[in-house]
Structures are given as structure tokens and as C-alpha cells.
All heavy atoms as TSV, in Angstrom:
chain	resi	resn	atom	element	x	y	z
A	1	MET	N	N	20.280	-9.680	5.695
A	1	MET	CA	C	21.594	-9.856	5.123
A	1	MET	C	C	22.078	-11.288	5.297
A	1	MET	O	O	22.884	-11.753	4.513
A	1	MET	CB	C	22.551	-8.876	5.793
A	1	MET	CG	C	23.827	-8.748	5.052
A	1	MET	SD	S	24.678	-7.276	5.538
A	1	MET	CE	C	26.269	-7.940	5.771
A	2	ILE	N	N	21.572	-11.961	6.286
A	2	ILE	CA	C	21.973	-13.338	6.534
A	2	ILE	C	C	21.696	-14.216	5.317
A	2	ILE	O	O	22.504	-15.073	4.962
A	2	ILE	CB	C	21.254	-13.898	7.778
A	2	ILE	CG1	C	21.697	-13.128	9.007
A	2	ILE	CG2	C	21.512	-15.376	7.950
A	2	ILE	CD1	C	20.847	-13.381	10.229
A	3	ILE	N	N	20.580	-13.980	4.654
A	3	ILE	CA	C	20.242	-14.812	3.493
A	3	ILE	C	C	21.224	-14.620	2.351
A	3	ILE	O	O	21.373	-15.500	1.511
A	3	ILE	CB	C	18.789	-14.588	3.016
A	3	ILE	CG1	C	18.553	-13.138	2.625
A	3	ILE	CG2	C	17.801	-15.022	4.052
A	3	ILE	CD1	C	17.190	-12.861	2.051
A	4	LEU	N	N	21.925	-13.497	2.340
A	4	LEU	CA	C	22.913	-13.271	1.289
A	4	LEU	C	C	24.185	-14.080	1.510
A	4	LEU	O	O	25.029	-14.165	0.622
A	4	LEU	CB	C	23.252	-11.778	1.181
A	4	LEU	CG	C	22.107	-10.886	0.698
A	4	LEU	CD1	C	22.559	-9.434	0.664
A	4	LEU	CD2	C	21.597	-11.325	-0.668
A	5	LEU	N	N	24.329	-14.684	2.684
A	5	LEU	CA	C	25.462	-15.591	2.900
A	5	LEU	C	C	25.312	-16.840	2.034
A	5	LEU	O	O	26.292	-17.473	1.664
A	5	LEU	CB	C	25.559	-16.010	4.366
A	5	LEU	CG	C	26.126	-14.984	5.330
A	5	LEU	CD1	C	25.962	-15.450	6.765
A	5	LEU	CD2	C	27.581	-14.695	5.013
A	6	GLN	N	N	24.067	-17.192	1.717
A	6	GLN	CA	C	23.794	-18.404	0.949
A	6	GLN	C	C	23.946	-18.191	-0.554
A	6	GLN	O	O	24.485	-19.036	-1.251
A	6	GLN	CB	C	22.388	-18.902	1.259
A	6	GLN	CG	C	22.189	-19.236	2.713
A	6	GLN	CD	C	20.738	-19.432	3.071
A	6	GLN	OE1	O	19.851	-19.311	2.237
A	6	GLN	NE2	N	20.484	-19.735	4.326
A	7	ARG	N	N	23.431	-17.054	-1.041
A	7	ARG	CA	C	23.479	-16.787	-2.487
A	7	ARG	C	C	23.118	-15.340	-2.753
A	7	ARG	O	O	22.571	-14.666	-1.891
A	7	ARG	CB	C	22.522	-17.698	-3.238
A	7	ARG	CG	C	21.066	-17.493	-2.882
A	7	ARG	CD	C	20.161	-18.508	-3.605
A	7	ARG	NE	N	18.820	-18.450	-3.099
A	7	ARG	CZ	C	17.834	-17.742	-3.639
A	7	ARG	NH1	N	18.049	-17.033	-4.721
A	7	ARG	NH2	N	16.616	-17.747	-3.121
A	8	GLU	N	N	23.413	-14.863	-3.944
A	8	GLU	CA	C	22.998	-13.517	-4.303
A	8	GLU	C	C	21.504	-13.527	-4.637
A	8	GLU	O	O	20.965	-14.546	-5.072
A	8	GLU	CB	C	23.824	-12.974	-5.464
A	8	GLU	CG	C	23.578	-13.617	-6.791
A	8	GLU	CD	C	24.365	-12.961	-7.916
A	8	GLU	OE1	O	25.251	-12.132	-7.677
A	8	GLU	OE2	O	24.068	-13.302	-9.069
A	9	MET	N	N	20.862	-12.383	-4.383
A	9	MET	CA	C	19.426	-12.280	-4.589
A	9	MET	C	C	19.067	-10.874	-5.053
A	9	MET	O	O	19.785	-9.912	-4.757
A	9	MET	CB	C	18.670	-12.567	-3.290
A	9	MET	CG	C	18.886	-13.952	-2.723
A	9	MET	SD	S	18.109	-14.151	-1.108
A	9	MET	CE	C	16.402	-14.347	-1.579
A	10	ASP	N	N	17.935	-10.764	-5.737
A	10	ASP	CA	C	17.430	-9.448	-6.113
A	10	ASP	C	C	16.562	-8.912	-4.976
A	10	ASP	O	O	16.158	-9.646	-4.073
A	10	ASP	CB	C	16.646	-9.515	-7.419
A	10	ASP	CG	C	15.397	-10.348	-7.284
A	10	ASP	OD1	O	15.499	-11.580	-7.105
A	10	ASP	OD2	O	14.308	-9.758	-7.335
A	11	VAL	N	N	16.267	-7.617	-4.997
A	11	VAL	CA	C	15.555	-6.973	-3.897
A	11	VAL	C	C	14.154	-7.556	-3.695
A	11	VAL	O	O	13.695	-7.699	-2.555
A	11	VAL	CB	C	15.517	-5.435	-4.082
A	11	VAL	CG1	C	14.646	-5.040	-5.247
A	11	VAL	CG2	C	15.068	-4.752	-2.812
A	12	THR	N	N	13.475	-7.935	-4.754
A	12	THR	CA	C	12.140	-8.519	-4.625
A	12	THR	C	C	12.203	-9.836	-3.862
A	12	THR	O	O	11.379	-10.092	-2.972
A	12	THR	CB	C	11.502	-8.739	-6.008
A	12	THR	OG1	O	11.475	-7.479	-6.707
A	12	THR	CG2	C	10.096	-9.279	-5.900
A	13	SER	N	N	13.167	-10.663	-4.181
A	13	SER	CA	C	13.330	-11.949	-3.497
A	13	SER	C	C	13.717	-11.760	-2.033
A	13	SER	O	O	13.228	-12.467	-1.153
A	13	SER	CB	C	14.391	-12.797	-4.191
A	13	SER	OG	O	14.005	-13.067	-5.516
A	14	ILE	N	N	14.580	-10.785	-1.773
A	14	ILE	CA	C	14.976	-10.510	-0.395
A	14	ILE	C	C	13.769	-10.033	0.410
A	14	ILE	O	O	13.519	-10.515	1.515
A	14	ILE	CB	C	16.110	-9.466	-0.339
A	14	ILE	CG1	C	17.377	-10.006	-1.015
A	14	ILE	CG2	C	16.405	-9.060	1.106
A	14	ILE	CD1	C	18.447	-8.962	-1.258
A	15	ALA	N	N	13.010	-9.099	-0.146
A	15	ALA	CA	C	11.829	-8.568	0.543
A	15	ALA	C	C	10.838	-9.682	0.859
A	15	ALA	O	O	10.285	-9.743	1.966
A	15	ALA	CB	C	11.175	-7.482	-0.307
A	16	SER	N	N	10.629	-10.559	-0.091
A	16	SER	CA	C	9.714	-11.682	0.122
A	16	SER	C	C	10.233	-12.617	1.213
A	16	SER	O	O	9.472	-13.069	2.069
A	16	SER	CB	C	9.534	-12.443	-1.190
A	16	SER	OG	O	8.736	-13.572	-1.008
A	17	ALA	N	N	11.525	-12.884	1.203
A	17	ALA	CA	C	12.116	-13.809	2.173
A	17	ALA	C	C	12.072	-13.274	3.601
A	17	ALA	O	O	11.896	-14.038	4.541
A	17	ALA	CB	C	13.558	-14.131	1.780
A	18	VAL	N	N	12.217	-11.966	3.755
A	18	VAL	CA	C	12.255	-11.394	5.103
A	18	VAL	C	C	10.927	-10.787	5.534
A	18	VAL	O	O	10.781	-10.362	6.675
A	18	VAL	CB	C	13.394	-10.356	5.257
A	18	VAL	CG1	C	14.747	-11.001	5.039
A	18	VAL	CG2	C	13.188	-9.167	4.347
A	19	GLY	N	N	9.973	-10.730	4.626
A	19	GLY	CA	C	8.645	-10.235	4.975
A	19	GLY	C	C	8.565	-8.734	5.167
A	19	GLY	O	O	7.777	-8.253	5.976
A	20	LEU	N	N	9.365	-7.996	4.428
A	20	LEU	CA	C	9.336	-6.537	4.499
A	20	LEU	C	C	8.957	-5.962	3.141
A	20	LEU	O	O	9.070	-6.644	2.113
A	20	LEU	CB	C	10.706	-5.985	4.905
A	20	LEU	CG	C	11.185	-6.304	6.314
A	20	LEU	CD1	C	12.618	-5.829	6.502
A	20	LEU	CD2	C	10.273	-5.657	7.350
A	21	ALA	N	N	8.559	-4.706	3.148
A	21	ALA	CA	C	8.240	-4.022	1.896
A	21	ALA	C	C	9.517	-3.840	1.076
A	21	ALA	O	O	10.605	-3.635	1.621
A	21	ALA	CB	C	7.610	-2.667	2.177
A	22	GLN	N	N	9.367	-3.910	-0.233
A	22	GLN	CA	C	10.513	-3.770	-1.122
A	22	GLN	C	C	11.209	-2.431	-0.914
A	22	GLN	O	O	12.436	-2.354	-0.940
A	22	GLN	CB	C	10.068	-3.933	-2.572
A	22	GLN	CG	C	11.201	-3.928	-3.560
A	22	GLN	CD	C	10.741	-4.277	-4.958
A	22	GLN	OE1	O	9.728	-4.931	-5.142
A	22	GLN	NE2	N	11.478	-3.827	-5.940
A	23	SER	N	N	10.446	-1.364	-0.673
A	23	SER	CA	C	11.054	-0.046	-0.475
A	23	SER	C	C	11.935	-0.022	0.773
A	23	SER	O	O	13.016	0.577	0.767
A	23	SER	CB	C	9.974	1.036	-0.394
A	23	SER	OG	O	9.100	0.782	0.686
A	24	SER	N	N	11.498	-0.687	1.835
A	24	SER	CA	C	12.307	-0.750	3.065
A	24	SER	C	C	13.599	-1.510	2.823
A	24	SER	O	O	14.682	-1.077	3.242
A	24	SER	CB	C	11.524	-1.438	4.186
A	24	SER	OG	O	10.411	-0.674	4.550
A	25	VAL	N	N	13.488	-2.633	2.148
A	25	VAL	CA	C	14.672	-3.445	1.852
A	25	VAL	C	C	15.632	-2.658	0.968
A	25	VAL	O	O	16.846	-2.664	1.204
A	25	VAL	CB	C	14.272	-4.788	1.193
A	25	VAL	CG1	C	15.500	-5.551	0.723
A	25	VAL	CG2	C	13.459	-5.629	2.169
A	26	SER	N	N	15.111	-1.957	0.000
A	26	SER	CA	C	15.955	-1.147	-0.887
A	26	SER	C	C	16.731	-0.091	-0.109
A	26	SER	O	O	17.915	0.144	-0.370
A	26	SER	CB	C	15.115	-0.472	-1.968
A	26	SER	OG	O	14.607	-1.419	-2.862
A	27	GLN	N	N	16.078	0.541	0.856
A	27	GLN	CA	C	16.751	1.555	1.672
A	27	GLN	C	C	17.869	0.934	2.500
A	27	GLN	O	O	18.964	1.502	2.609
A	27	GLN	CB	C	15.748	2.247	2.584
A	27	GLN	CG	C	14.792	3.149	1.830
A	27	GLN	CD	C	13.725	3.750	2.726
A	27	GLN	OE1	O	13.837	3.702	3.955
A	27	GLN	NE2	N	12.697	4.315	2.123
A	28	HIS	N	N	17.616	-0.221	3.074
A	28	HIS	CA	C	18.651	-0.907	3.850
A	28	HIS	C	C	19.810	-1.328	2.959
A	28	HIS	O	O	20.983	-1.180	3.335
A	28	HIS	CB	C	18.076	-2.133	4.552
A	28	HIS	CG	C	17.152	-1.796	5.680
A	28	HIS	ND1	N	17.571	-1.244	6.865
A	28	HIS	CD2	C	15.815	-1.931	5.799
A	28	HIS	CE1	C	16.546	-1.054	7.664
A	28	HIS	NE2	N	15.454	-1.464	7.037
A	29	LEU	N	N	19.495	-1.846	1.780
A	29	LEU	CA	C	20.546	-2.276	0.863
A	29	LEU	C	C	21.411	-1.106	0.409
A	29	LEU	O	O	22.614	-1.254	0.236
A	29	LEU	CB	C	19.943	-3.009	-0.337
A	29	LEU	CG	C	19.404	-4.403	-0.036
A	29	LEU	CD1	C	18.583	-4.917	-1.215
A	29	LEU	CD2	C	20.531	-5.363	0.301
A	30	LYS	N	N	20.807	0.056	0.225
A	30	LYS	CA	C	21.582	1.231	-0.158
A	30	LYS	C	C	22.605	1.573	0.923
A	30	LYS	O	O	23.768	1.857	0.625
A	30	LYS	CB	C	20.700	2.433	-0.420
A	30	LYS	CG	C	21.539	3.655	-0.798
A	30	LYS	CD	C	20.769	4.830	-1.188
A	30	LYS	CE	C	21.595	6.019	-1.596
A	30	LYS	NZ	N	22.994	6.070	-1.322
A	31	LYS	N	N	22.187	1.515	2.176
A	31	LYS	CA	C	23.117	1.796	3.274
A	31	LYS	C	C	24.235	0.759	3.323
A	31	LYS	O	O	25.397	1.090	3.559
A	31	LYS	CB	C	22.377	1.851	4.600
A	31	LYS	CG	C	21.477	3.064	4.686
A	31	LYS	CD	C	20.700	3.115	5.967
A	31	LYS	CE	C	19.792	4.336	5.945
A	31	LYS	NZ	N	19.034	4.504	7.158
A	32	LEU	N	N	23.886	-0.494	3.082
A	32	LEU	CA	C	24.899	-1.555	3.066
A	32	LEU	C	C	25.844	-1.391	1.876
A	32	LEU	O	O	27.047	-1.651	1.991
A	32	LEU	CB	C	24.229	-2.927	3.047
A	32	LEU	CG	C	23.482	-3.309	4.326
A	32	LEU	CD1	C	22.644	-4.558	4.098
A	32	LEU	CD2	C	24.463	-3.497	5.473
A	33	ARG	N	N	25.316	-0.956	0.738
A	33	ARG	CA	C	26.169	-0.676	-0.435
A	33	ARG	C	C	27.116	0.477	-0.132
A	33	ARG	O	O	28.299	0.416	-0.446
A	33	ARG	CB	C	25.314	-0.303	-1.652
A	33	ARG	CG	C	24.945	-1.440	-2.529
A	33	ARG	CD	C	24.380	-0.951	-3.869
A	33	ARG	NE	N	23.721	0.345	-3.776
A	33	ARG	CZ	C	22.422	0.560	-3.963
A	33	ARG	NH1	N	21.632	-0.414	-4.268
A	33	ARG	NH2	N	21.913	1.764	-3.860
A	34	ASP	N	N	26.568	1.542	0.461
A	34	ASP	CA	C	27.403	2.701	0.803
A	34	ASP	C	C	28.529	2.319	1.758
A	34	ASP	O	O	29.621	2.882	1.696
A	34	ASP	CB	C	26.546	3.808	1.418
A	34	ASP	CG	C	25.600	4.453	0.408
A	34	ASP	OD1	O	25.758	4.225	-0.810
A	34	ASP	OD2	O	24.680	5.174	0.861
A	35	ALA	N	N	28.255	1.365	2.640
A	35	ALA	CA	C	29.268	0.889	3.588
A	35	ALA	C	C	30.163	-0.192	2.973
A	35	ALA	O	O	31.041	-0.722	3.654
A	35	ALA	CB	C	28.586	0.351	4.842
A	36	ARG	N	N	29.896	-0.528	1.730
A	36	ARG	CA	C	30.649	-1.550	0.995
A	36	ARG	C	C	30.567	-2.923	1.652
A	36	ARG	O	O	31.510	-3.712	1.599
A	36	ARG	CB	C	32.088	-1.127	0.782
A	36	ARG	CG	C	32.189	0.103	-0.078
A	36	ARG	CD	C	33.596	0.446	-0.386
A	36	ARG	NE	N	33.611	1.631	-1.248
A	36	ARG	CZ	C	34.633	2.411	-1.397
A	36	ARG	NH1	N	35.756	2.135	-0.771
A	36	ARG	NH2	N	34.571	3.458	-2.183
A	37	THR	N	N	29.413	-3.190	2.270
A	37	THR	CA	C	29.177	-4.484	2.894
A	37	THR	C	C	28.546	-5.445	1.900
A	37	THR	O	O	28.778	-6.648	1.968
A	37	THR	CB	C	28.260	-4.321	4.130
A	37	THR	OG1	O	28.863	-3.357	4.991
A	37	THR	CG2	C	28.093	-5.610	4.877
A	38	VAL	N	N	27.738	-4.918	0.986
A	38	VAL	CA	C	27.177	-5.726	-0.092
A	38	VAL	C	C	27.645	-5.165	-1.433
A	38	VAL	O	O	27.955	-3.986	-1.550
A	38	VAL	CB	C	25.619	-5.793	-0.070
A	38	VAL	CG1	C	25.116	-6.459	1.184
A	38	VAL	CG2	C	25.000	-4.437	-0.265
A	39	ALA	N	N	27.711	-6.032	-2.408
A	39	ALA	CA	C	28.082	-5.664	-3.766
A	39	ALA	C	C	26.908	-6.006	-4.677
A	39	ALA	O	O	26.005	-6.754	-4.291
A	39	ALA	CB	C	29.330	-6.424	-4.200
A	40	THR	N	N	26.930	-5.451	-5.877
A	40	THR	CA	C	25.815	-5.657	-6.805
A	40	THR	C	C	26.302	-6.165	-8.148
A	40	THR	O	O	27.458	-6.008	-8.515
A	40	THR	CB	C	25.039	-4.349	-7.038
A	40	THR	OG1	O	25.914	-3.373	-7.594
A	40	THR	CG2	C	24.434	-3.829	-5.748
A	41	ARG	N	N	25.350	-6.769	-8.843
A	41	ARG	CA	C	25.557	-7.204	-10.224
A	41	ARG	C	C	24.245	-6.945	-10.946
A	41	ARG	O	O	23.177	-7.289	-10.470
A	41	ARG	CB	C	25.891	-8.695	-10.271
A	41	ARG	CG	C	25.975	-9.274	-11.675
A	41	ARG	CD	C	26.323	-10.751	-11.632
A	41	ARG	NE	N	25.270	-11.574	-11.069
A	41	ARG	CZ	C	24.268	-12.123	-11.765
A	41	ARG	NH1	N	24.155	-11.915	-13.066
A	41	ARG	NH2	N	23.375	-12.888	-11.170
A	42	ARG	N	N	24.334	-6.294	-12.102
A	42	ARG	CA	C	23.134	-5.978	-12.866
A	42	ARG	C	C	22.969	-6.976	-14.005
A	42	ARG	O	O	23.911	-7.304	-14.710
A	42	ARG	CB	C	23.205	-4.571	-13.433
A	42	ARG	CG	C	21.985	-4.186	-14.265
A	42	ARG	CD	C	22.108	-2.793	-14.842
A	42	ARG	NE	N	21.988	-1.783	-13.814
A	42	ARG	CZ	C	20.841	-1.248	-13.399
A	42	ARG	NH1	N	19.705	-1.650	-13.930
A	42	ARG	NH2	N	20.819	-0.324	-12.473
A	43	LEU	N	N	21.734	-7.453	-14.170
A	43	LEU	CA	C	21.370	-8.303	-15.293
A	43	LEU	C	C	20.103	-7.710	-15.888
A	43	LEU	O	O	19.032	-7.821	-15.291
A	43	LEU	CB	C	21.138	-9.742	-14.834
A	43	LEU	CG	C	20.772	-10.756	-15.921
A	43	LEU	CD1	C	21.912	-10.886	-16.934
A	43	LEU	CD2	C	20.474	-12.103	-15.302
A	44	ALA	N	N	20.259	-7.004	-17.006
A	44	ALA	CA	C	19.158	-6.259	-17.634
A	44	ALA	C	C	18.618	-5.245	-16.622
A	44	ALA	O	O	19.356	-4.396	-16.171
A	44	ALA	CB	C	18.093	-7.192	-18.159
A	45	GLN	N	N	17.347	-5.360	-16.233
A	45	GLN	CA	C	16.723	-4.420	-15.297
A	45	GLN	C	C	16.900	-4.823	-13.830
A	45	GLN	O	O	16.561	-4.068	-12.937
A	45	GLN	CB	C	15.218	-4.326	-15.596
A	45	GLN	CG	C	14.886	-3.816	-16.974
A	45	GLN	CD	C	14.962	-2.301	-17.051
A	45	GLN	OE1	O	14.852	-1.618	-16.049
A	45	GLN	NE2	N	15.171	-1.776	-18.245
A	46	THR	N	N	17.402	-6.013	-13.585
A	46	THR	CA	C	17.462	-6.552	-12.231
A	46	THR	C	C	18.856	-6.383	-11.631
A	46	THR	O	O	19.856	-6.673	-12.278
A	46	THR	CB	C	17.083	-8.044	-12.237
A	46	THR	OG1	O	15.812	-8.190	-12.870
A	46	THR	CG2	C	17.029	-8.614	-10.831
A	47	ILE	N	N	18.881	-5.929	-10.381
A	47	ILE	CA	C	20.141	-5.811	-9.651
A	47	ILE	C	C	20.182	-6.911	-8.603
A	47	ILE	O	O	19.249	-7.076	-7.816
A	47	ILE	CB	C	20.273	-4.435	-8.981
A	47	ILE	CG1	C	20.269	-3.342	-10.050
A	47	ILE	CG2	C	21.545	-4.374	-8.131
A	47	ILE	CD1	C	20.269	-1.942	-9.500
A	48	PHE	N	N	21.249	-7.673	-8.603
A	48	PHE	CA	C	21.447	-8.753	-7.646
A	48	PHE	C	C	22.439	-8.295	-6.580
A	48	PHE	O	O	23.426	-7.631	-6.884
A	48	PHE	CB	C	21.973	-10.008	-8.338
A	48	PHE	CG	C	20.956	-10.647	-9.240
A	48	PHE	CD1	C	20.868	-10.296	-10.576
A	48	PHE	CD2	C	20.076	-11.589	-8.748
A	48	PHE	CE1	C	19.919	-10.866	-11.405
A	48	PHE	CE2	C	19.123	-12.175	-9.569
A	48	PHE	CZ	C	19.047	-11.808	-10.898
A	49	TYR	N	N	22.160	-8.668	-5.347
A	49	TYR	CA	C	22.993	-8.293	-4.206
A	49	TYR	C	C	23.677	-9.524	-3.644
A	49	TYR	O	O	23.106	-10.600	-3.626
A	49	TYR	CB	C	22.118	-7.648	-3.114
A	49	TYR	CG	C	21.503	-6.349	-3.570
A	49	TYR	CD1	C	20.305	-6.335	-4.265
A	49	TYR	CD2	C	22.135	-5.137	-3.323
A	49	TYR	CE1	C	19.747	-5.155	-4.712
A	49	TYR	CE2	C	21.585	-3.950	-3.760
A	49	TYR	CZ	C	20.389	-3.960	-4.452
A	49	TYR	OH	O	19.855	-2.786	-4.894
A	50	ARG	N	N	24.903	-9.315	-3.160
A	50	ARG	CA	C	25.666	-10.394	-2.531
A	50	ARG	C	C	26.549	-9.762	-1.465
A	50	ARG	O	O	26.781	-8.552	-1.470
A	50	ARG	CB	C	26.516	-11.127	-3.560
A	50	ARG	CG	C	27.613	-10.280	-4.160
A	50	ARG	CD	C	28.409	-11.008	-5.242
A	50	ARG	NE	N	29.452	-10.174	-5.788
A	50	ARG	CZ	C	29.280	-9.195	-6.677
A	50	ARG	NH1	N	28.062	-8.920	-7.126
A	50	ARG	NH2	N	30.298	-8.494	-7.112
A	51	ILE	N	N	27.038	-10.586	-0.556
A	51	ILE	CA	C	27.996	-10.114	0.437
A	51	ILE	C	C	29.248	-9.670	-0.321
A	51	ILE	O	O	29.718	-10.366	-1.226
A	51	ILE	CB	C	28.341	-11.227	1.448
A	51	ILE	CG1	C	27.072	-11.716	2.157
A	51	ILE	CG2	C	29.374	-10.742	2.447
A	51	ILE	CD1	C	26.379	-10.686	3.008
A	52	ALA	N	N	29.772	-8.528	0.027
A	52	ALA	CA	C	30.831	-7.899	-0.760
A	52	ALA	C	C	32.111	-8.723	-0.849
A	52	ALA	O	O	32.710	-8.822	-1.914
A	52	ALA	CB	C	31.147	-6.517	-0.209
A	53	ASP	N	N	32.525	-9.311	0.264
A	53	ASP	CA	C	33.773	-10.058	0.240
A	53	ASP	C	C	33.847	-10.980	1.454
A	53	ASP	O	O	32.947	-10.998	2.288
A	53	ASP	CB	C	34.987	-9.121	0.190
A	53	ASP	CG	C	35.020	-8.116	1.326
A	53	ASP	OD1	O	34.533	-8.425	2.437
A	53	ASP	OD2	O	35.541	-7.014	1.114
A	54	ASP	N	N	34.940	-11.717	1.541
A	54	ASP	CA	C	35.104	-12.670	2.637
A	54	ASP	C	C	35.137	-11.986	4.004
A	54	ASP	O	O	34.660	-12.539	4.990
A	54	ASP	CB	C	36.376	-13.495	2.450
A	54	ASP	CG	C	36.257	-14.480	1.298
A	54	ASP	OD1	O	35.116	-14.794	0.900
A	54	ASP	OD2	O	37.302	-14.928	0.804
A	55	SER	N	N	35.678	-10.783	4.070
A	55	SER	CA	C	35.738	-10.067	5.350
A	55	SER	C	C	34.337	-9.773	5.862
A	55	SER	O	O	34.046	-9.964	7.049
A	55	SER	CB	C	36.480	-8.740	5.210
A	55	SER	OG	O	37.716	-8.918	4.615
A	56	ALA	N	N	33.470	-9.303	4.996
A	56	ALA	CA	C	32.089	-9.007	5.391
A	56	ALA	C	C	31.359	-10.287	5.775
A	56	ALA	O	O	30.588	-10.305	6.738
A	56	ALA	CB	C	31.364	-8.287	4.254
A	57	ALA	N	N	31.597	-11.357	5.069
A	57	ALA	CA	C	30.962	-12.643	5.389
A	57	ALA	C	C	31.432	-13.146	6.748
A	57	ALA	O	O	30.629	-13.629	7.553
A	57	ALA	CB	C	31.264	-13.672	4.300
A	58	ARG	N	N	32.729	-13.019	7.034
A	58	ARG	CA	C	33.252	-13.448	8.340
A	58	ARG	C	C	32.673	-12.597	9.464
A	58	ARG	O	O	32.322	-13.116	10.536
A	58	ARG	CB	C	34.781	-13.382	8.358
A	58	ARG	CG	C	35.442	-14.543	7.639
A	58	ARG	CD	C	36.936	-14.619	7.942
A	58	ARG	NE	N	37.656	-13.389	7.636
A	58	ARG	CZ	C	38.160	-13.081	6.438
A	58	ARG	NH1	N	38.018	-13.922	5.425
A	58	ARG	NH2	N	38.807	-11.955	6.243
A	59	LEU	N	N	32.554	-11.305	9.235
A	59	LEU	CA	C	31.986	-10.408	10.237
A	59	LEU	C	C	30.546	-10.808	10.551
A	59	LEU	O	O	30.163	-10.921	11.724
A	59	LEU	CB	C	32.036	-8.963	9.745
A	59	LEU	CG	C	31.398	-7.921	10.657
A	59	LEU	CD1	C	32.126	-7.837	11.989
A	59	LEU	CD2	C	31.388	-6.572	9.974
A	60	LEU	N	N	29.757	-11.045	9.531
A	60	LEU	CA	C	28.367	-11.440	9.727
A	60	LEU	C	C	28.273	-12.791	10.429
A	60	LEU	O	O	27.481	-12.965	11.358
A	60	LEU	CB	C	27.642	-11.483	8.382
A	60	LEU	CG	C	26.172	-11.841	8.422
A	60	LEU	CD1	C	25.393	-10.909	9.338
A	60	LEU	CD2	C	25.593	-11.802	7.019
A	61	THR	N	N	29.090	-13.732	10.017
A	61	THR	CA	C	29.091	-15.060	10.640
A	61	THR	C	C	29.473	-14.967	12.111
A	61	THR	O	O	28.848	-15.595	12.969
A	61	THR	CB	C	30.049	-16.000	9.883
A	61	THR	OG1	O	29.629	-16.077	8.524
A	61	THR	CG2	C	30.056	-17.384	10.497
A	62	THR	N	N	30.472	-14.161	12.427
A	62	THR	CA	C	30.887	-13.972	13.817
A	62	THR	C	C	29.753	-13.362	14.637
A	62	THR	O	O	29.487	-13.802	15.764
A	62	THR	CB	C	32.145	-13.087	13.898
A	62	THR	OG1	O	33.193	-13.719	13.163
A	62	THR	CG2	C	32.579	-12.850	15.330
A	63	ALA	N	N	29.070	-12.376	14.089
A	63	ALA	CA	C	27.945	-11.756	14.796
A	63	ALA	C	C	26.846	-12.782	15.066
A	63	ALA	O	O	26.249	-12.792	16.152
A	63	ALA	CB	C	27.393	-10.595	13.978
A	64	LEU	N	N	26.592	-13.662	14.121
A	64	LEU	CA	C	25.583	-14.696	14.315
A	64	LEU	C	C	25.984	-15.678	15.410
A	64	LEU	O	O	25.158	-16.085	16.232
A	64	LEU	CB	C	25.342	-15.452	13.004
A	64	LEU	CG	C	24.646	-14.665	11.903
A	64	LEU	CD1	C	24.696	-15.438	10.592
A	64	LEU	CD2	C	23.225	-14.349	12.295
A	65	VAL	N	N	27.259	-16.060	15.445
A	65	VAL	CA	C	27.755	-16.992	16.463
A	65	VAL	C	C	27.644	-16.363	17.848
A	65	VAL	O	O	27.171	-16.991	18.798
A	65	VAL	CB	C	29.209	-17.417	16.161
A	65	VAL	CG1	C	29.838	-18.135	17.340
A	65	VAL	CG2	C	29.249	-18.281	14.910
A	66	VAL	N	N	28.051	-15.113	17.988
A	66	VAL	CA	C	27.986	-14.422	19.276
A	66	VAL	C	C	26.534	-14.313	19.739
A	66	VAL	O	O	26.219	-14.575	20.907
A	66	VAL	CB	C	28.641	-13.028	19.182
A	66	VAL	CG1	C	28.339	-12.186	20.413
A	66	VAL	CG2	C	30.144	-13.165	18.975
A	67	THR	N	N	25.642	-13.962	18.837
A	67	THR	CA	C	24.220	-13.846	19.176
A	67	THR	C	C	23.661	-15.187	19.623
A	67	THR	O	O	22.929	-15.261	20.624
A	67	THR	CB	C	23.422	-13.310	17.974
A	67	THR	OG1	O	23.957	-12.031	17.614
A	67	THR	CG2	C	21.951	-13.162	18.288
A	68	ALA	N	N	23.998	-16.245	18.911
A	68	ALA	CA	C	23.507	-17.579	19.270
A	68	ALA	C	C	24.023	-17.995	20.651
A	68	ALA	O	O	23.271	-18.570	21.447
A	68	ALA	CB	C	23.935	-18.591	18.223
A	69	ARG	N	N	25.265	-17.694	20.951
A	69	ARG	CA	C	25.843	-18.038	22.267
A	69	ARG	C	C	25.134	-17.288	23.383
A	69	ARG	O	O	24.855	-17.861	24.434
A	69	ARG	CB	C	27.326	-17.735	22.294
A	69	ARG	CG	C	28.169	-18.716	21.533
A	69	ARG	CD	C	29.629	-18.374	21.628
A	69	ARG	NE	N	30.402	-19.271	20.792
A	69	ARG	CZ	C	31.656	-19.034	20.413
A	69	ARG	NH1	N	32.259	-17.927	20.791
A	69	ARG	NH2	N	32.285	-19.884	19.651
A	70	ARG	N	N	24.839	-16.032	23.150
A	70	ARG	CA	C	24.164	-15.238	24.175
A	70	ARG	C	C	22.741	-15.705	24.397
A	70	ARG	O	O	22.246	-15.661	25.520
A	70	ARG	CB	C	24.180	-13.759	23.806
A	70	ARG	CG	C	25.553	-13.162	23.930
A	70	ARG	CD	C	25.569	-11.701	23.694
A	70	ARG	NE	N	26.911	-11.192	23.876
A	70	ARG	CZ	C	27.251	-9.939	23.702
A	70	ARG	NH1	N	26.343	-9.061	23.335
A	70	ARG	NH2	N	28.489	-9.563	23.890
A	71	GLN	N	N	22.090	-16.148	23.350
A	71	GLN	CA	C	20.715	-16.621	23.497
A	71	GLN	C	C	20.652	-17.962	24.214
A	71	GLN	O	O	19.678	-18.256	24.885
A	71	GLN	CB	C	20.051	-16.721	22.132
A	71	GLN	CG	C	19.747	-15.368	21.530
A	71	GLN	CD	C	19.138	-15.457	20.138
A	71	GLN	OE1	O	19.175	-16.502	19.508
A	71	GLN	NE2	N	18.606	-14.346	19.670
A	72	SER	N	N	21.686	-18.773	24.062
A	72	SER	CA	C	21.673	-20.092	24.692
A	72	SER	C	C	22.192	-20.056	26.131
A	72	SER	O	O	22.053	-21.021	26.854
A	72	SER	CB	C	22.496	-21.086	23.864
A	72	SER	OG	O	23.861	-20.726	23.884
A	73	ALA	N	N	22.778	-18.953	26.530
A	73	ALA	CA	C	23.337	-18.842	27.909
A	73	ALA	C	C	22.265	-18.552	28.938
A	73	ALA	O	O	21.208	-18.160	28.728
A	73	ALA	CB	C	24.384	-17.743	27.947
């Protein structure tokens, strides 16, 4: 999901970027969609995913900052 902070992506691109099977990524994205953490946009046959809104982006960014602080301590 971190890569979606940079830009919207389709499931194939996300799977390639994170090194997971497309089916696994699709299952995770469905859960994130159900939680309204990611939003989608369809272009013909392709569905693009993005962080749903500023609140979700801030939450993810905060989690990354906290994790980085704990790793450096």
C-alpha cells in the first residue's frame, strides 16, 4: 500500500512491485476496498487503485514514521 502513496497503479503493477502473486495482491486490495482505505478507477478492462483520501494517506504515513522511529531506536 505504501507504493500507492506515490501514484495510482493497477493490480499487475502492484504485484510486480511488491513481488507477490497477482491473486494475493487482489485479495488484499479487496479487503482494503471493503475498508474504504483504497479507491478504484476503471479504464476499459483495467482497474487502478489509489489511496482513498487524505485521512488514509495520513494514517499510512504516520504508521511509517512510527515504524521507522522504532527501528532506529
